[in-house]
N, C-alpha and C positions, 0 to 999 in steps of 0.2 A: 504493499500500499504506500509506503514511504516513497518508493521510486516512481510509482505512477503519478505522484504529485510533483516530485522534484527529481529528475534523472541525475542531478549533480550530487546527490546524497547517497552514499553507499556504505555497506558494512564492511569492515576490514577483516581480513584473514592474513595470518603470517605465511610467508613463502620461504622455502629454503634456498631460493636463488641467491647466488653469490654477488650478483650485480645489484647493489643497494639502490642504484639510481633508475630502477625500472619498476613500473607499476603495471599489473596485468588486469585487464578487464575484457568483457566479451566484445565481439564485433558489433553486435547490435547496440551495445552501450556506446561504442565508438560513434556509430551513426547518429544516435540520439544527441550526443554531445558535440557533433560535427568536428570530431578530431581526426587527424591523419596519423598514420603509423610514424612513430618516433617524434611526434609533437611533444613539446614540453608542457607539463601541466603543473598546477599548484595544488597541493593537498593541504587542507586545514582541519585541525582536530577540534574537539569540544573544548580543549584547554587553550585554544587560540594560538596553537603552535603551527608553524607552516614549513613545508619542505617543497623543494622543486625536484621534479623527476621526469623521466621520459615514459610516455605511454606505449604499451604494446598489447595487441589482442591475443587472447588465449581462450579457446572454447571450453577448456576444462573448468573455467571459473563460472560460477553461477551468476546470472544476470544482475542480481541485486547486491553482489559482492565485488570486492576488489582485493587483489593479493599484493602485499608489499612485504619488503624484507624486514628482518629483525632490526636492522639499522634505522629504517624509517619509523618503525614502531617506537624506538627510543627518542628519536628527534621530534616525533609528533606527541610524545608522552601519552601514547594510546595503547589500548589492549584489544585483543581479538574480540570481535562482535560489537565494538563501538562504531558509531556513525562518524564519517568524515565527509567533507565536501571536496569536490574535484572541479577545477576550473582550468580552462586553457590559460597558459601563461603567455601573454602577449608582450611584445616589445622588450624582451629580456636581452640585455647586451652582453658582449664578451667582456670578461673581467680585465681591468687594468692592473690591479694589485690584489694579492691575497696574503694573509699572514696566518700560518698554522702554528699553534702553540702546543707542543707535545705534553701529554699527561705525565707528570713527573715520575711516577713509579713504573712507567713502561719504557722509559728511555735510559735507565741506568746503564752506564758504560758505553752509551752511544754518543759520539761526538756530533756537533751540529752539522758538520759537513756530510757525515755519514747518514744522518737523519734526512738531509735533502737528497743526496745522491742515490741512496739505496732504497728509500721509501717514498718520499714525496714526488721526486721527479719522474720515476717510472710510472707512478699511479696516474699522474696527469698528462704524461707524454702521449702524443698521438691520440688524444681524447678531447672531448668537449663536454665537460661534466658540470651539470647544474649544481650550484652550491649556495647555501644560505649562511649568512653570519650566525655564529653560535652552533652550527652543525658539529656533531661529534663524528669522527671518522676513525675507523680501525683498519689497519693494513697488516695482514698476516704474511710475514716473510718465512724463509726456510728455517731460521733459528729463533726468531722472536716475533712477538706480536706487539705492534706499536699503535698507540691511540693518540690522536691529537684533536684539538678543538679549533675551529676557525674563529679567530679573534678579531680579524680585520679583513675587510672586503671593500673593493671599489670597482664598480658602483655598489652601493649598499642599498638594500639588504640582500640582493640576489643577483647572480650573474653566472655566465658560463666561464669556467676556468679552462683555458686553452694553452697551447704551446706558447702563445705570445703574452700570456698573463705573467706579470712579474711576481714571483713568490718570494716573500721576505721571511727568512728563518732567522729570527733575532737571537735565539738561544734562551729566551725567557720561557720558563716552564710553567704549566698550570697544575696546581695541586688537584688530585682527584676529587676531593671534597668540594672544591670551588667549581670544578667543571660540571659536577653532578648536582649542585645545589638547587638548580631550577628543575631538576628531573623528578619523576615520580620513583621513589626508591623501590616500590614494589615491582617495577618493571626491569630495573637495571641489575646486572650481575657481571662477573668477570668474563662471561661468555658472550656479551653483547657486541654488536657491531663488527662482524667478521667479514673482511674483504680478502678473498683469496687471490694473491699475486702469483702469476705463473713464473716458472723458472726463466722463461725468456725475458720477461720484464725485469727480473731481478739481476740478470746478467748484462743489462744494457751498459755499454761502456761510454 
C-alpha cells in the first residue's frame, strides 16, 4: 500500500554485495521512478541521514523493497525493514577535494603514505564513486582492514570522487568513539562496512 501511494518509498533489505555504492531494485520500480541504469540516486532514512549510490535493476528483489549493502545501512543509520526514500540525484558534480581521516585503531603501524598509496588511491582509481561528507568507508586489504571517515569534501555535501579529485591525507586520525558518535550503536560492530579490494588493485604501482 505504501508504494502504490508513493513509489519513492521502499523497505530496505541488507545485501551481501561487496560494492557498497550500489542499490538494487526491480525493473518496474526503475520505470516508475524514471531512472536509467547506473543513474546516481539519493537515499534518505527516517533518521534524516543521506547517502549517494548508483542504481541497478535486479529481478530477485521484491517490488516494494530495495537491497543495499551493510555499508549503506550504517551510513543511513537504518535497519532491515525500515522505510527509506529514493530520489534521483541531479546535478551532482565531480569532486575537487576530499579529506579521508583514518579511524585511529585501524591504522596502527601504517604510515600516511602507505594509507594513501595502498588503500585510498587504489579504491578511487579508475572509478567515479559517489561520496557524502561524514561517510564511513572500510577497505579490506590482504593483511589488514582499514576504516576511514570522510571529514572534508568539495563540493559539499556530495560529489563524485574521480581520478581528478585531489585527495588530502593530512595524517590526522579520528578516534572510533568520535566517528561513531552520531551512529546507532545497535547497528555497528567491528564487522561493518567491508569493501573487498582485489589483488590487482592492491598491486597497482
